[in-house]
N, C-alpha and C positions, 0 to 999 in steps of 0.2 A: 252086451252092446254098450258102446260108449254113449253117455248121456248127450242128448241133442237139444234138450230144452232146459234153459237156465232160469231159475226162479230165485229172486232176491227177497229174503224175509227180513223186515226191519221191525224189531220189537225189543224193548228194553228188559224183558223178563226171560231168562234162560229156559225156564220150564215151559213157557209158552212157545218159544222158538223150537224146542225139542219136540213138543206135541205137533206143531205145524209141520216140521220136517218129516215126522212119521206119517202124517196124513198125506203130505205131498208125494211121498215116495210110492203111493198107490197109483199115481199118474205115470204111465210108462215113459221111460227114457228121460227122466228128469235129474237135474243137478241143482242142489240147494246151496245158496250163498247166504250168510247171515250177517246182520249188523245190529248193534244195540242202541245206536243213537241216530238221529236224523242226519247229522253231519257225516258220520261213517257210511250211512246208507246212500247218501247222495254221491259220495266219493266212489263207492263200489258200483253204483249205477253208471257212472261215467267210465269207469275202468273196464267193466265186464259186459256192458251192453246186454243186460238180461232180457229174456223173452217176456218176462212178466215180473211185477213187483207186488208183494203182499206187504202192505204198509200200515203200521199201527197209527191211529190218529192222535194218540196221546203219548208223546215222547219227551224225555228230558232234553233241555236245550231247544233246538228248533223243533216246533211241533209238526205233526204229520201233514196238516193242510199246507203249511209253508213248504215242506219237502215236496209234496205233490205238485205244487205250483212250479217249483224249481225244476223238477224232473220233466214236467210238461213243456216248460220253456226251453229246456235243453233238447227234448225230443218229443215233438208234438203227437206222434202216434204211439207213445209209450202206453203199455197196458198195465194199469195200476188198479189193484183191488184193495180198497180200504178195509182195515180190520180194526174193530173197536169194541170196547166194553160198553159204549154208550148206546142205549136203545132209543133215546129221544130222536125222532125222525128228522129234526133240524140238522143233526150232524150228517146224516145221509144226504140230505138236500145240499148242504154246503159242499160235501165231497163231490157229488155228482156235478154240481155247478162249476167246481174247480177243475173238472176233467177226469175224475175217476171213472173207471169202467164198471165198477161194482162196489157194493158195500155189504159187509157181513159182520154180525156181532159175534163176540167170542163165545157167547152162550150157544150159538148155532153152529159153531165151527165143526164140531165132531160129526154132525149130520149133513152139513151143507158145503164144507170147504172144498172138497174134491170137485163137486159139481160146479161150484163157483169158479174154480181155477180153470176147469175144462172149458167153460163157456167164455171166460175172458180170453183165454188163449185162442179160442175159435173166432175172436173178433166180436163177440156179443157182449151185452151188458148183463149184470147179475145183481139182483136184490133178493134176499130171502123173502119168503111169502109174507111174514109178519111185518117186515120193514117196508115192503112194497105197499102193503095195505095202509100202514101208518103214514107213509109218505104221500100216498094218494089223498088221504084225508087231510093232511097238512096243506097240500097244494090247492085243495078246493075250499079250504077254510073251515072245514068241519072240526078241525082240532087246532088249537092255538098253543104256542109255546112262548114262555117268557124270554127265550133266547133268540127267537126268530127274527127280531128286529136288529140284532147285532151283526156288524160286518165281520168278515173273516178275521181281520186284524183285531177287532174288539174281542172276539171269542178267544183268540190266542192270548191276549193280555189278561183277560179274565181267568183263563186256565192257569197261567203262570202266577197270578195273584193268589189263586186258590192253593197253589203249591207252596205258598209262603215266601215267594220272592218279593224283594223290595222293588220300588220303582226304578232304582238305579240298576239292579240286576236284570229287570225286565228289558230296560233299554239296551243293555249289553247283549242279552240273549237274542233279541230281535234285530239288533243293529240299527236302532232308531234313537233319536235324541230323548233326553229326560223330559223335555217340554212336550214332545209328541205323545209320550206315555201319559203324562199328566192330562193333556187335552183329551186323549182317548178315554181315560178313566172318568173324566167329567161327563163325557158323552154317554158312557155306559151307565153311570149313576142316573143320569137324566132319563134314559130309555127304560131302565128297570125300576125307576122311582125309589132309588135307594140313596140315602144322604151320606152315610159314613162308610169309609173304606173297610172297616172291620166287618160291617154287615155285608159288604160286597164279597169279602172273603168267605163268609159263612154261606152266602148264596152259591158261590162257585163250588164249594165242597158239597153242599146239599144237593146240587144238580149233577154230581159225579164228574166235574170237570178236572179235578186234581187227580194225579196218578197215585 
């Protein structure tokens, strides 16, 4: 039977994409399209009009949250499942606020990816049980995160800083001015109570923000 469901997988690791493709093929009548960068993923999204997108939150260049926003702006009803190595519930919270239909960690993929895809395709939302519990705790204030006060833009800048990018490179990647990056970094330092950029880089790496 000719595939009738198109799923776009956006992840920068070939082994991860191969594993996802193998799992996705358990869903009947599916066709998988792959991209390794946010830019390529957004282009294929526009060209192929996929039924669903499996989108890594940590990507080189344009990060997953930025791609998510672009896809949602292009097609409001887009079904996007965020896929991440980050277990901190603040990432799930940011993704859902930005319009994702679900959030699953890579540690849970083998057990829950097929279920997550089927639910999102059916128009439902999906959070793995542990993520749902952590997110509920975060929302009622029982758990706090050092990252929870940062905006989506500030999280992206902190991620790129953790990957070793300079302020000039960050401004080029995000398409914003050097001054805007500098102002955001000042705000990030203030919110995290960190005074030096080097310490901020170590913070980003220690919290798993860099790929």
